[in-house]
All heavy atoms as a GROMACS GRO file, in nm:
protein
  653
    1MET      N    1  21.425  15.136   5.639
    1MET     CA    2  21.385  15.001   5.674
    1MET      C    3  21.454  14.962   5.804
    1MET      O    4  21.573  14.984   5.820
    1MET     CB    5  21.423  14.904   5.562
    1MET     CG    6  21.404  14.760   5.599
    1MET     SD    7  21.454  14.649   5.466
    1MET     CE    8  21.295  14.592   5.418
    2ARG      N    9  21.382  14.906   5.893
    2ARG     CA   10  21.438  14.861   6.020
    2ARG      C   11  21.476  14.714   6.005
    2ARG      O   12  21.394  14.632   5.963
    2ARG     CB   13  21.335  14.877   6.130
    2ARG     CG   14  21.392  14.849   6.264
    2ARG     CD   15  21.354  14.964   6.356
    2ARG     NE   16  21.399  14.933   6.490
    2ARG     CZ   17  21.507  14.986   6.543
    2ARG    NH1   18  21.577  15.071   6.477
    2ARG    NH2   19  21.543  14.955   6.664
    3VAL      N   20  21.600  14.681   6.037
    3VAL     CA   21  21.648  14.544   6.027
    3VAL      C   22  21.714  14.505   6.158
    3VAL      O   23  21.756  14.589   6.236
    3VAL     CB   24  21.748  14.526   5.910
    3VAL    CG1   25  21.679  14.547   5.778
    3VAL    CG2   26  21.866  14.618   5.924
    4GLU      N   27  21.722  14.375   6.181
    4GLU     CA   28  21.787  14.326   6.302
    4GLU      C   29  21.928  14.283   6.270
    4GLU      O   30  21.953  14.211   6.173
    4GLU     CB   31  21.708  14.209   6.359
    4GLU     CG   32  21.758  14.165   6.495
    4GLU     CD   33  21.669  14.061   6.557
    4GLU    OE1   34  21.553  14.092   6.585
    4GLU    OE2   35  21.718  13.948   6.576
    5ASP      N   36  22.022  14.327   6.353
    5ASP     CA   37  22.161  14.288   6.338
    5ASP      C   38  22.176  14.146   6.392
    5ASP      O   39  22.153  14.122   6.509
    5ASP     CB   40  22.249  14.385   6.417
    5ASP     CG   41  22.397  14.355   6.407
    5ASP    OD1   42  22.433  14.247   6.355
    5ASP    OD2   43  22.477  14.439   6.451
    6PRO      N   44  22.214  14.050   6.305
    6PRO     CA   45  22.225  13.911   6.351
    6PRO      C   46  22.330  13.890   6.459
    6PRO      O   47  22.319  13.800   6.541
    6PRO     CB   48  22.259  13.833   6.225
    6PRO     CG   49  22.300  13.931   6.123
    6PRO     CD   50  22.247  14.064   6.165
    7ALA      N   51  22.432  13.974   6.463
    7ALA     CA   52  22.539  13.957   6.562
    7ALA      C   53  22.493  13.996   6.702
    7ALA      O   54  22.527  13.930   6.799
    7ALA     CB   55  22.660  14.040   6.522
    8THR      N   56  22.414  14.102   6.711
    8THR     CA   57  22.375  14.152   6.844
    8THR      C   58  22.227  14.138   6.873
    8THR      O   59  22.186  14.148   6.988
    8THR     CB   60  22.412  14.301   6.857
    8THR    OG1   61  22.333  14.376   6.764
    8THR    CG2   62  22.559  14.325   6.833
    9GLY      N   63  22.147  14.118   6.768
    9GLY     CA   64  22.002  14.110   6.785
    9GLY      C   65  21.939  14.248   6.799
    9GLY      O   66  21.818  14.260   6.812
   10ALA      N   67  22.021  14.353   6.794
   10ALA     CA   68  21.969  14.489   6.809
   10ALA      C   69  21.911  14.536   6.676
   10ALA      O   70  21.959  14.501   6.569
   10ALA     CB   71  22.082  14.583   6.852
   11GLY      N   72  21.808  14.617   6.686
   11GLY     CA   73  21.750  14.676   6.566
   11GLY      C   74  21.832  14.795   6.521
   11GLY      O   75  21.900  14.859   6.599
   12ARG      N   76  21.828  14.821   6.394
   12ARG     CA   77  21.897  14.938   6.340
   12ARG      C   78  21.824  14.984   6.215
   12ARG      O   79  21.749  14.909   6.155
   12ARG     CB   80  22.043  14.908   6.308
   12ARG     CG   81  22.062  14.806   6.198
   12ARG     CD   82  22.211  14.777   6.176
   12ARG     NE   83  22.229  14.666   6.087
   12ARG     CZ   84  22.227  14.675   5.955
   12ARG    NH1   85  22.207  14.788   5.897
   12ARG    NH2   86  22.244  14.568   5.879
   13THR      N   87  21.848  15.108   6.178
   13THR     CA   88  21.794  15.161   6.054
   13THR      C   89  21.908  15.174   5.957
   13THR      O   90  22.010  15.232   5.989
   13THR     CB   91  21.728  15.298   6.078
   13THR    OG1   92  21.627  15.281   6.176
   13THR    CG2   93  21.669  15.353   5.952
   14ASP      N   94  21.892  15.121   5.840
   14ASP     CA   95  21.999  15.122   5.740
   14ASP      C   96  21.958  15.212   5.625
   14ASP      O   97  21.868  15.181   5.549
   14ASP     CB   98  22.024  14.980   5.690
   14ASP     CG   99  22.155  14.968   5.615
   14ASP    OD1  100  22.197  15.067   5.552
   14ASP    OD2  101  22.215  14.861   5.619
   15VAL      N  102  22.026  15.326   5.611
   15VAL     CA  103  21.997  15.422   5.505
   15VAL      C  104  22.009  15.356   5.369
   15VAL      O  105  21.930  15.381   5.280
   15VAL     CB  106  22.094  15.543   5.514
   15VAL    CG1  107  22.078  15.634   5.394
   15VAL    CG2  108  22.071  15.620   5.642
   16ARG      N  109  22.106  15.266   5.354
   16ARG     CA  110  22.128  15.203   5.224
   16ARG      C  111  22.006  15.125   5.178
   16ARG      O  112  21.973  15.124   5.062
   16ARG     CB  113  22.250  15.113   5.228
   16ARG     CG  114  22.378  15.195   5.243
   16ARG     CD  115  22.496  15.107   5.260
   16ARG     NE  116  22.490  15.048   5.393
   16ARG     CZ  117  22.584  14.973   5.444
   16ARG    NH1  118  22.690  14.946   5.376
   16ARG    NH2  119  22.572  14.925   5.565
   17LEU      N  120  21.937  15.057   5.269
   17LEU     CA  121  21.819  14.981   5.231
   17LEU      C  122  21.705  15.075   5.196
   17LEU      O  123  21.630  15.050   5.102
   17LEU     CB  124  21.778  14.886   5.345
   17LEU     CG  125  21.879  14.777   5.377
   17LEU    CD1  126  21.834  14.698   5.499
   17LEU    CD2  127  21.898  14.684   5.259
   18ASP      N  128  21.686  15.183   5.271
   18ASP     CA  129  21.579  15.278   5.245
   18ASP      C  130  21.598  15.353   5.113
   18ASP      O  131  21.501  15.393   5.050
   18ASP     CB  132  21.568  15.380   5.358
   18ASP     CG  133  21.508  15.320   5.483
   18ASP    OD1  134  21.450  15.212   5.476
   18ASP    OD2  135  21.520  15.386   5.586
   19ALA      N  136  21.720  15.374   5.073
   19ALA     CA  137  21.747  15.455   4.955
   19ALA      C  138  21.711  15.384   4.825
   19ALA      O  139  21.695  15.448   4.722
   19ALA     CB  140  21.894  15.495   4.952
   20GLY      N  141  21.699  15.254   4.827
   20GLY     CA  142  21.666  15.180   4.705
   20GLY      C  143  21.777  15.176   4.603
   20GLY      O  144  21.752  15.166   4.483
   21LEU      N  145  21.901  15.185   4.649
   21LEU     CA  146  22.014  15.182   4.557
   21LEU      C  147  22.038  15.041   4.506
   21LEU      O  148  22.019  14.944   4.579
   21LEU     CB  149  22.142  15.231   4.626
   21LEU     CG  150  22.142  15.373   4.683
   21LEU    CD1  151  22.278  15.405   4.742
   21LEU    CD2  152  22.102  15.474   4.580
   22SER      N  153  22.083  15.032   4.382
   22SER     CA  154  22.121  14.903   4.326
   22SER      C  155  22.252  14.858   4.389
   22SER      O  156  22.322  14.937   4.455
   22SER     CB  157  22.139  14.914   4.174
   22SER     OG  158  22.256  14.991   4.144
   23LYS      N  159  22.287  14.732   4.366
   23LYS     CA  160  22.414  14.680   4.419
   23LYS      C  161  22.532  14.763   4.369
   23LYS      O  162  22.621  14.799   4.445
   23LYS     CB  163  22.430  14.533   4.377
   23LYS     CG  164  22.554  14.469   4.432
   23LYS     CD  165  22.565  14.324   4.392
   23LYS     CE  166  22.696  14.265   4.442
   23LYS     NZ  167  22.713  14.127   4.400
   24ARG      N  168  22.533  14.797   4.241
   24ARG     CA  169  22.642  14.877   4.184
   24ARG      C  170  22.644  15.018   4.243
   24ARG      O  171  22.749  15.072   4.274
   24ARG     CB  172  22.631  14.882   4.032
   24ARG     CG  173  22.739  14.963   3.965
   24ARG     CD  174  22.878  14.906   3.991
   24ARG     NE  175  22.913  14.816   3.886
   24ARG     CZ  176  23.027  14.749   3.880
   24ARG    NH1  177  23.117  14.763   3.975
   24ARG    NH2  178  23.051  14.667   3.783
   25GLU      N  179  22.525  15.077   4.262
   25GLU     CA  180  22.518  15.210   4.321
   25GLU      C  181  22.571  15.209   4.464
   25GLU      O  182  22.638  15.304   4.507
   25GLU     CB  183  22.375  15.264   4.315
   25GLU     CG  184  22.331  15.298   4.175
   25GLU     CD  185  22.182  15.317   4.159
   25GLU    OE1  186  22.105  15.283   4.250
   25GLU    OE2  187  22.141  15.366   4.052
   26ILE      N  188  22.544  15.102   4.537
   26ILE     CA  189  22.598  15.088   4.672
   26ILE      C  190  22.750  15.081   4.667
   26ILE      O  191  22.819  15.145   4.746
   26ILE     CB  192  22.538  14.966   4.744
   26ILE    CG1  193  22.391  14.991   4.776
   26ILE    CG2  194  22.618  14.932   4.870
   26ILE    CD1  195  22.316  14.869   4.826
   27GLU      N  196  22.805  15.005   4.573
   27GLU     CA  197  22.951  14.998   4.558
   27GLU      C  198  23.008  15.136   4.530
   27GLU      O  199  23.109  15.175   4.591
   27GLU     CB  200  22.988  14.904   4.443
   27GLU     CG  201  22.961  14.759   4.468
   27GLU     CD  202  22.988  14.672   4.345
   27GLU    OE1  203  22.957  14.714   4.232
   27GLU    OE2  204  23.041  14.562   4.365
   28VAL      N  205  22.945  15.208   4.439
   28VAL     CA  206  22.992  15.343   4.406
   28VAL      C  207  22.981  15.435   4.527
   28VAL      O  208  23.075  15.508   4.560
   28VAL     CB  209  22.914  15.400   4.285
   28VAL    CG1  210  22.946  15.547   4.263
   28VAL    CG2  211  22.945  15.320   4.158
   29MET      N  212  22.868  15.429   4.597
   29MET     CA  213  22.849  15.516   4.714
   29MET      C  214  22.949  15.486   4.824
   29MET      O  215  23.000  15.577   4.890
   29MET     CB  216  22.705  15.503   4.765
   29MET     CG  217  22.668  15.607   4.869
   29MET     SD  218  22.679  15.777   4.810
   29MET     CE  219  22.778  15.852   4.938
   30GLU      N  220  22.979  15.360   4.846
   30GLU     CA  221  23.080  15.324   4.946
   30GLU      C  222  23.215  15.385   4.910
   30GLU      O  223  23.287  15.433   4.998
   30GLU     CB  224  23.092  15.172   4.960
   30GLU     CG  225  22.975  15.106   5.030
   30GLU     CD  226  22.967  15.138   5.180
   30GLU    OE1  227  23.066  15.182   5.238
   30GLU    OE2  228  22.858  15.118   5.236
   31LEU      N  229  23.250  15.383   4.783
   31LEU     CA  230  23.378  15.440   4.740
   31LEU      C  231  23.376  15.593   4.750
   31LEU      O  232  23.476  15.654   4.789
   31LEU     CB  233  23.412  15.394   4.598
   31LEU     CG  234  23.446  15.245   4.588
   31LEU    CD1  235  23.454  15.200   4.442
   31LEU    CD2  236  23.575  15.215   4.660
   32ILE      N  237  23.262  15.654   4.717
   32ILE     CA  238  23.248  15.799   4.734
   32ILE      C  239  23.268  15.834   4.882
   32ILE      O  240  23.341  15.927   4.916
   32ILE     CB  241  23.110  15.847   4.686
   32ILE    CG1  242  23.100  15.840   4.534
   32ILE    CG2  243  23.081  15.989   4.736
   32ILE    CD1  244  22.959  15.862   4.480
   33ALA      N  245  23.203  15.757   4.969
   33ALA     CA  246  23.208  15.785   5.113
   33ALA      C  247  23.347  15.768   5.172
   33ALA      O  248  23.376  15.824   5.278
   33ALA     CB  249  23.108  15.696   5.187
   34THR      N  250  23.433  15.694   5.103
   34THR     CA  251  23.570  15.677   5.151
   34THR      C  252  23.668  15.770   5.080
   34THR      O  253  23.789  15.753   5.090
   34THR     CB  254  23.617  15.530   5.140
   34THR    OG1  255  23.602  15.487   5.005
   34THR    CG2  256  23.536  15.440   5.233
   35GLY      N  257  23.612  15.869   5.007
   35GLY     CA  258  23.695  15.975   4.951
   35GLY      C  259  23.749  15.954   4.811
   35GLY      O  260  23.834  16.030   4.767
   36HIS      N  261  23.701  15.854   4.740
   36HIS     CA  262  23.750  15.829   4.605
   36HIS      C  263  23.685  15.924   4.504
   36HIS      O  264  23.566  15.955   4.515
   36HIS     CB  265  23.722  15.685   4.564
   36HIS     CG  266  23.802  15.585   4.640
   36HIS    ND1  267  23.768  15.542   4.766
   36HIS    CD2  268  23.916  15.520   4.607
   36HIS    CE1  269  23.858  15.455   4.808
   36HIS    NE2  270  23.949  15.440   4.714
   37SER      N  271  23.763  15.966   4.406
   37SER     CA  272  23.711  16.050   4.297
   37SER      C  273  23.640  15.962   4.195
   37SER      O  274  23.655  15.838   4.196
   37SER     CB  275  23.827  16.123   4.228
   37SER     OG  276  23.907  16.029   4.156
   38ASN      N  277  23.566  16.024   4.105
   38ASN     CA  278  23.499  15.948   3.998
   38ASN      C  279  23.600  15.869   3.915
   38ASN      O  280  23.576  15.754   3.879
   38ASN     CB  281  23.417  16.041   3.908
   38ASN     CG  282  23.291  16.091   3.975
   38ASN    OD1  283  23.260  16.055   4.089
   38ASN    ND2  284  23.218  16.175   3.905
   39GLY      N  285  23.715  15.930   3.887
   39GLY     CA  286  23.818  15.861   3.810
   39GLY      C  287  23.872  15.739   3.882
   39GLY      O  288  23.892  15.633   3.822
   40GLU      N  289  23.895  15.753   4.012
   40GLU     CA  290  23.943  15.639   4.091
   40GLU      C  291  23.838  15.528   4.099
   40GLU      O  292  23.871  15.409   4.090
   40GLU     CB  293  23.979  15.686   4.232
   40GLU     CG  294  24.100  15.776   4.236
   40GLU     CD  295  24.118  15.847   4.369
   40GLU    OE1  296  24.021  15.862   4.446
   40GLU    OE2  297  24.232  15.890   4.395
   41ILE      N  298  23.712  15.568   4.113
   41ILE     CA  299  23.603  15.470   4.117
   41ILE      C  300  23.595  15.397   3.984
   41ILE      O  301  23.581  15.274   3.981
   41ILE     CB  302  23.469  15.538   4.151
   41ILE    CG1  303  23.473  15.594   4.294
   41ILE    CG2  304  23.352  15.441   4.135
   41ILE    CD1  305  23.358  15.688   4.328
   42ALA      N  306  23.608  15.470   3.875
   42ALA     CA  307  23.603  15.409   3.742
   42ALA      C  308  23.713  15.304   3.726
   42ALA      O  309  23.687  15.193   3.679
   42ALA     CB  310  23.617  15.518   3.634
   43GLN      N  311  23.833  15.338   3.766
   43GLN     CA  312  23.945  15.243   3.756
   43GLN      C  313  23.921  15.121   3.844
   43GLN      O  314  23.943  15.008   3.802
   43GLN     CB  315  24.076  15.310   3.795
   43GLN     CG  316  24.127  15.407   3.693
   43GLN     CD  317  24.257  15.472   3.736
   43GLN    OE1  318  24.288  15.482   3.855
   43GLN    NE2  319  24.334  15.517   3.638
   44ARG      N  320  23.876  15.144   3.964
   44ARG     CA  321  23.859  15.036   4.061
   44ARG      C  322  23.748  14.938   4.019
   44ARG      O  323  23.759  14.818   4.042
   44ARG     CB  324  23.828  15.096   4.197
   44ARG     CG  325  23.832  14.998   4.307
   44ARG     CD  326  23.825  15.070   4.440
   44ARG     NE  327  23.881  14.984   4.540
   44ARG     CZ  328  23.944  15.023   4.646
   44ARG    NH1  329  23.962  15.150   4.668
   44ARG    NH2  330  23.990  14.937   4.732
   45LEU      N  331  23.640  14.992   3.960
   45LEU     CA  332  23.526  14.908   3.922
   45LEU      C  333  23.525  14.872   3.773
   45LEU      O  334  23.430  14.811   3.725
   45LEU     CB  335  23.395  14.979   3.958
   45LEU     CG  336  23.373  15.007   4.107
   45LEU    CD1  337  23.240  15.079   4.129
   45LEU    CD2  338  23.380  14.879   4.189
   46PHE      N  339  23.632  14.910   3.701
   46PHE     CA  340  23.644  14.881   3.558
   46PHE      C  341  23.527  14.938   3.479
   46PHE      O  342  23.464  14.870   3.397
   46PHE     CB  343  23.659  14.730   3.533
   46PHE     CG  344  23.774  14.669   3.607
   46PHE    CD1  345  23.754  14.597   3.723
   46PHE    CD2  346  23.904  14.688   3.562
   46PHE    CE1  347  23.861  14.543   3.794
   46PHE    CE2  348  24.012  14.634   3.630
   46PHE     CZ  349  23.990  14.561   3.747
   47LEU      N  350  23.498  15.066   3.505
   47LEU     CA  351  23.392  15.139   3.437
   47LEU      C  352  23.451  15.263   3.372
   47LEU      O  353  23.560  15.307   3.408
   47LEU     CB  354  23.285  15.183   3.538
   47LEU     CG  355  23.215  15.074   3.618
   47LEU    CD1  356  23.131  15.138   3.728
   47LEU    CD2  357  23.129  14.990   3.527
   48SER      N  358  23.376  15.325   3.282
   48SER     CA  359  23.417  15.455   3.230
   48SER      C  360  23.378  15.562   3.331
   48SER      O  361  23.287  15.541   3.414
   48SER     CB  362  23.350  15.483   3.095
   48SER     OG  363  23.212  15.511   3.114
   49GLU      N  364  23.445  15.677   3.325
   49GLU     CA  365  23.409  15.785   3.415
   49GLU      C  366  23.266  15.833   3.389
   49GLU      O  367  23.195  15.871   3.482
   49GLU     CB  368  23.507  15.902   3.401
   49GLU     CG  369  23.637  15.877   3.474
   49GLU     CD  370  23.723  16.000   3.486
   49GLU    OE1  371  23.676  16.101   3.546
   49GLU    OE2  372  23.836  15.997   3.436
   50LYS      N  373  23.222  15.829   3.265
   50LYS     CA  374  23.085  15.868   3.230
   50LYS      C  375  22.985  15.777   3.299
   50LYS      O  376  22.883  15.823   3.351
   50LYS     CB  377  23.066  15.865   3.077
   50LYS     CG  378  22.926  15.894   3.031
   50LYS     CD  379  22.885  16.035   3.061
   50LYS     CE  380  22.748  16.062   3.000
   50LYS     NZ  381  22.678  16.169   3.063
   51THR      N  382  23.012  15.646   3.302
   51THR     CA  383  22.923  15.552   3.370
   51THR      C  384  22.919  15.580   3.519
   51THR      O  385  22.811  15.579   3.581
   51THR     CB  386  22.968  15.407   3.343
   51THR    OG1  387  22.961  15.383   3.203
   51THR    CG2  388  22.880  15.307   3.416
   52VAL      N  389  23.034  15.610   3.578
   52VAL     CA  390  23.038  15.645   3.720
   52VAL      C  391  22.956  15.770   3.745
   52VAL      O  392  22.876  15.776   3.839
   52VAL     CB  393  23.183  15.662   3.770
   52VAL    CG1  394  23.185  15.718   3.913
   52VAL    CG2  395  23.259  15.531   3.762
   53LYS      N  396  22.972  15.870   3.659
   53LYS     CA  397  22.896  15.994   3.674
   53LYS      C  398  22.746  15.966   3.667
   53LYS      O  399  22.668  16.023   3.744
   53LYS     CB  400  22.937  16.096   3.569
   53LYS     CG  401  22.874  16.230   3.590
   53LYS     CD  402  22.933  16.336   3.501
   53LYS     CE  403  22.865  16.468   3.533
   53LYS     NZ  404  22.944  16.581   3.496
   54ASN      N  405  22.705  15.878   3.577
   54ASN     CA  406  22.563  15.840   3.569
   54ASN      C  407  22.516  15.774   3.698
   54ASN      O  408  22.407  15.804   3.748
   54ASN     CB  409  22.538  15.747   3.450
   54ASN     CG  410  22.547  15.818   3.318
   54ASN    OD1  411  22.529  15.938   3.309
   54ASN    ND2  412  22.578  15.742   3.213
   55HIS      N  413  22.598  15.685   3.753
   55HIS     CA  414  22.564  15.621   3.881
   55HIS      C  415  22.551  15.727   3.992
   55HIS      O  416  22.458  15.723   4.072
   55HIS     CB  417  22.668  15.517   3.922
   55HIS     CG  418  22.661  15.389   3.847
   55HIS    ND1  419  22.546  15.314   3.837
   55HIS    CD2  420  22.755  15.322   3.776
   55HIS    CE1  421  22.570  15.205   3.765
   55HIS    NE2  422  22.696  15.208   3.727
   56VAL      N  423  22.646  15.820   3.995
   56VAL     CA  424  22.645  15.925   4.097
   56VAL      C  425  22.516  16.008   4.086
   56VAL      O  426  22.450  16.035   4.186
   56VAL     CB  427  22.771  16.015   4.086
   56VAL    CG1  428  22.758  16.138   4.176
   56VAL    CG2  429  22.896  15.936   4.122
   57ASN      N  430  22.478  16.044   3.964
   57ASN     CA  431  22.356  16.122   3.946
   57ASN      C  432  22.232  16.046   3.992
   57ASN      O  433  22.143  16.104   4.054
   57ASN     CB  434  22.341  16.166   3.800
   57ASN     CG  435  22.440  16.275   3.763
   57ASN    OD1  436  22.479  16.355   3.847
   57ASN    ND2  437  22.481  16.278   3.638
   58ARG      N  438  22.226  15.916   3.965
   58ARG     CA  439  22.113  15.835   4.012
   58ARG      C  440  22.113  15.822   4.164
   58ARG      O  441  22.008  15.826   4.228
   58ARG     CB  442  22.114  15.698   3.944
   58ARG     CG  443  22.063  15.703   3.801
   58ARG     CD  444  22.033  15.565   3.746
   58ARG     NE  445  22.150  15.480   3.740
   58ARG     CZ  446  22.235  15.476   3.638
   58ARG    NH1  447  22.218  15.553   3.533
   58ARG    NH2  448  22.339  15.394   3.641
   59ILE      N  449  22.233  15.809   4.222
   59ILE     CA  450  22.245  15.803   4.368
   59ILE      C  451  22.192  15.932   4.430
   59ILE      O  452  22.113  15.929   4.525
   59ILE     CB  453  22.392  15.778   4.411
   59ILE    CG1  454  22.435  15.636   4.374
   59ILE    CG2  455  22.411  15.804   4.560
   59ILE    CD1  456  22.585  15.612   4.380
   60TYR      N  457  22.234  16.046   4.377
   60TYR     CA  458  22.187  16.175   4.428
   60TYR      C  459  22.034  16.182   4.422
   60TYR      O  460  21.970  16.227   4.516
   60TYR     CB  461  22.245  16.290   4.348
   60TYR     CG  462  22.390  16.322   4.370
   60TYR    CD1  463  22.472  16.246   4.452
   60TYR    CD2  464  22.448  16.429   4.306
   60TYR    CE1  465  22.606  16.276   4.470
   60TYR    CE2  466  22.582  16.462   4.323
   60TYR     CZ  467  22.660  16.385   4.404
   60TYR     OH  468  22.793  16.417   4.421
   61ALA      N  469  21.978  16.139   4.311
   61ALA     CA  470  21.832  16.144   4.295
   61ALA      C  471  21.763  16.055   4.398
   61ALA      O  472  21.663  16.095   4.459
   61ALA     CB  473  21.794  16.103   4.153
   62LYS      N  474  21.815  15.934   4.417
   62LYS     CA  475  21.754  15.841   4.511
   62LYS      C  476  21.768  15.886   4.655
   62LYS      O  477  21.679  15.863   4.738
   62LYS     CB  478  21.812  15.700   4.493
   62LYS     CG  479  21.766  15.635   4.363
   62LYS     CD  480  21.826  15.498   4.347
   62LYS     CE  481  21.780  15.432   4.217
   62LYS     NZ  482  21.835  15.296   4.202
   63LEU      N  483  21.881  15.950   4.688
   63LEU     CA  484  21.903  15.999   4.824
   63LEU      C  485  21.838  16.135   4.846
   63LEU      O  486  21.827  16.180   4.960
   63LEU     CB  487  22.053  16.009   4.854
   63LEU     CG  488  22.132  15.878   4.858
   63LEU    CD1  489  22.279  15.906   4.887
   63LEU    CD2  490  22.075  15.781   4.960
   64GLY      N  491  21.798  16.201   4.736
   64GLY     CA  492  21.737  16.333   4.748
   64GLY      C  493  21.836  16.441   4.786
   64GLY      O  494  21.803  16.533   4.861
   65VAL      N  495  21.957  16.432   4.732
   65VAL     CA  496  22.063  16.529   4.762
   65VAL      C  497  22.115  16.589   4.632
   65VAL      O  498  22.087  16.538   4.523
   65VAL     CB  499  22.179  16.464   4.842
   65VAL    CG1  500  22.128  16.406   4.972
   65VAL    CG2  501  22.250  16.357   4.760
   66ASP      N  502  22.194  16.696   4.646
   66ASP     CA  503  22.249  16.759   4.525
   66ASP      C  504  22.400  16.783   4.533
   66ASP      O  505  22.455  16.857   4.453
   66ASP     CB  506  22.176  16.889   4.493
   66ASP     CG  507  22.184  16.991   4.605
   66ASP    OD1  508  22.254  16.965   4.705
   66ASP    OD2  509  22.122  17.096   4.592
   67SER      N  510  22.464  16.720   4.631
   67SER     CA  511  22.610  16.734   4.640
   67SER      C  512  22.673  16.609   4.699
   67SER      O  513  22.607  16.531   4.769
   67SER     CB  514  22.646  16.855   4.728
   67SER     OG  515  22.623  16.826   4.864
   68ARG      N  516  22.799  16.593   4.669
   68ARG     CA  517  22.876  16.479   4.719
   68ARG      C  518  22.883  16.480   4.871
   68ARG      O  519  22.863  16.377   4.935
   68ARG     CB  520  23.017  16.485   4.657
   68ARG     CG  521  23.091  16.355   4.648
   68ARG     CD  522  23.218  16.379   4.563
   68ARG     NE  523  23.283  16.256   4.530
   68ARG     CZ  524  23.268  16.190   4.415
   68ARG    NH1  525  23.187  16.235   4.323
   68ARG    NH2  526  23.333  16.078   4.393
   69GLY      N  527  22.910  16.597   4.928
   69GLY     CA  528  22.921  16.608   5.072
   69GLY      C  529  22.792  16.572   5.144
   69GLY      O  530  22.794  16.502   5.247
   70THR      N  531  22.679  16.616   5.091
   70THR     CA  532  22.550  16.584   5.151
   70THR      C  533  22.521  16.435   5.139
   70THR      O  534  22.470  16.372   5.232
   70THR     CB  535  22.437  16.666   5.086
   70THR    OG1  536  22.471  16.805   5.094
   70THR    CG2  537  22.305  16.643   5.154
   71ALA      N  538  22.555  16.377   5.024
   71ALA     CA  539  22.535  16.233   5.005
   71ALA      C  540  22.617  16.153   5.106
   71ALA      O  541  22.568  16.058   5.167
   71ALA     CB  542  22.570  16.192   4.862
   72ILE      N  543  22.742  16.194   5.124
   72ILE     CA  544  22.830  16.125   5.220
   72ILE      C  545  22.775  16.139   5.361
   72ILE      O  546  22.770  16.041   5.437
   72ILE     CB  547  22.974  16.178   5.210
   72ILE    CG1  548  23.037  16.140   5.076
   72ILE    CG2  549  23.060  16.127   5.327
   72ILE    CD1  550  23.167  16.210   5.045
   73GLY      N  551  22.733  16.259   5.398
   73GLY     CA  552  22.678  16.281   5.531
   73GLY      C  553  22.556  16.194   5.557
   73GLY      O  554  22.544  16.132   5.664
   74LEU      N  555  22.467  16.186   5.460
   74LEU     CA  556  22.348  16.103   5.474
   74LEU      C  557  22.386  15.956   5.480
   74LEU      O  558  22.333  15.880   5.561
   74LEU     CB  559  22.252  16.128   5.358
   74LEU     CG  560  22.122  16.048   5.359
   74LEU    CD1  561  22.041  16.079   5.484
   74LEU    CD2  562  22.042  16.077   5.234
   75TRP      N  563  22.478  15.915   5.396
   75TRP     CA  564  22.521  15.774   5.390
   75TRP      C  565  22.581  15.729   5.522
   75TRP      O  566  22.561  15.617   5.566
   75TRP     CB  567  22.621  15.758   5.277
   75TRP     CG  568  22.650  15.617   5.241
   75TRP    CD1  569  22.766  15.548   5.264
   75TRP    CD2  570  22.562  15.524   5.177
   75TRP    NE1  571  22.755  15.421   5.216
   75TRP    CE2  572  22.631  15.403   5.162
   75TRP    CE3  573  22.432  15.533   5.130
   75TRP    CZ2  574  22.574  15.292   5.102
   75TRP    CZ3  575  22.375  15.423   5.069
   75TRP    CH2  576  22.446  15.303   5.057
   76ARG      N  577  22.655  15.818   5.586
   76ARG     CA  578  22.722  15.784   5.712
   76ARG      C  579  22.633  15.801   5.834
   76ARG      O  580  22.670  15.758   5.942
   76ARG     CB  581  22.847  15.871   5.728
   76ARG     CG  582  22.956  15.834   5.631
   76ARG     CD  583  23.078  15.916   5.657
   76ARG     NE  584  23.187  15.874   5.570
   76ARG     CZ  585  23.299  15.939   5.558
   76ARG    NH1  586  23.319  16.050   5.626
   76ARG    NH2  587  23.394  15.894   5.477
   77SER      N  588  22.520  15.866   5.817
   77SER     CA  589  22.435  15.896   5.933
   77SER      C  590  22.362  15.773   5.984
   77SER      O  591  22.330  15.682   5.909
   77SER     CB  592  22.335  16.006   5.898
   77SER     OG  593  22.237  15.956   5.811
   78VAL      N  594  22.339  15.773   6.112
   78VAL     CA  595  22.259  15.669   6.177
   78VAL      C  596  22.168  15.737   6.279
   78VAL      O  597  22.196  15.846   6.325
   78VAL     CB  598  22.345  15.562   6.248
   78VAL    CG1  599  22.426  15.483   6.148
   78VAL    CG2  600  22.434  15.624   6.352
   79SER      N  601  22.062  15.669   6.315
   79SER     CA  602  21.974  15.722   6.419
   79SER      C  603  22.045  15.716   6.553
   79SER      O  604  22.127  15.627   6.577
   79SER     CB  605  21.846  15.638   6.426
   79SER     OG  606  21.778  15.646   6.303
   80PRO      N  607  22.015  15.809   6.644
   80PRO     CA  608  22.082  15.809   6.776
   80PRO      C  609  22.064  15.676   6.848
   80PRO      O  610  21.956  15.617   6.847
   80PRO     CB  611  22.009  15.921   6.851
   80PRO     CG  612  21.949  16.007   6.746
   80PRO     CD  613  21.921  15.915   6.629
   81GLY      N  614  22.174  15.626   6.905
   81GLY     CA  615  22.170  15.503   6.982
   81GLY      C  616  22.170  15.377   6.900
   81GLY      O  617  22.156  15.267   6.952
   82GLU      N  618  22.184  15.388   6.769
   82GLU     CA  619  22.186  15.269   6.685
   82GLU      C  620  22.320  15.260   6.615
   82GLU      O  621  22.384  15.359   6.588
   82GLU     CB  622  22.075  15.277   6.580
   82GLU     CG  623  21.937  15.272   6.642
   82GLU     CD  624  21.827  15.275   6.539
   82GLU    OE1  625  21.854  15.315   6.424
   82GLU    OE2  626  21.715  15.239   6.573
   83GLU      N  627  22.360  15.138   6.585
   83GLU     CA  628  22.488  15.115   6.517
   83GLU      C  629  22.461  15.084   6.371
   83GLU      O  630  22.358  15.030   6.335
   83GLU     CB  631  22.559  14.994   6.576
   83GLU     CG  632  22.614  15.018   6.713
   83GLU     CD  633  22.692  14.898   6.762
   83GLU    OE1  634  22.730  14.813   6.680
   83GLU    OE2  635  22.715  14.891   6.880
   84ARG      N  636  22.556  15.119   6.286
   84ARG     CA  637  22.551  15.082   6.146
   84ARG      C  638  22.652  14.972   6.126
   84ARG      O  639  22.767  14.984   6.165
   84ARG     CB  640  22.585  15.201   6.059
   84ARG     CG  641  22.575  15.167   5.914
   84ARG     CD  642  22.568  15.292   5.836
   84ARG     NE  643  22.621  15.265   5.705
   84ARG     CZ  644  22.649  15.356   5.618
   84ARG    NH1  645  22.631  15.481   5.648
   84ARG    NH2  646  22.696  15.324   5.502
   85VAL      N  647  22.611  14.863   6.067
   85VAL     CA  648  22.698  14.748   6.047
   85VAL      C  649  22.758  14.752   5.910
   85VAL      O  650  22.699  14.790   5.816
   85VAL     CB  651  22.620  14.617   6.068
   85VAL    CG1  652  22.709  14.498   6.041
   85VAL    CG2  653  22.566  14.613   6.207
   0.00000   0.00000   0.00000
């Protein structure tokens, strides 16, 4: 999805919007992308590790990936010349 950055007025593509992740899945993905383990995510979000694992599996399915590293790479990626806010 192409959105306009209110601060600069520049257009950007946001992977998070295109992926169709829920608010909780976005929270989990942000923590994954910053290097947190499932156990750390569970503690931080007051969830069981099993619930985190379920979120991770749904995130992988929605992003079309099969590994943590690939999910992080896709999550951090932006189109050339565009900023991610």
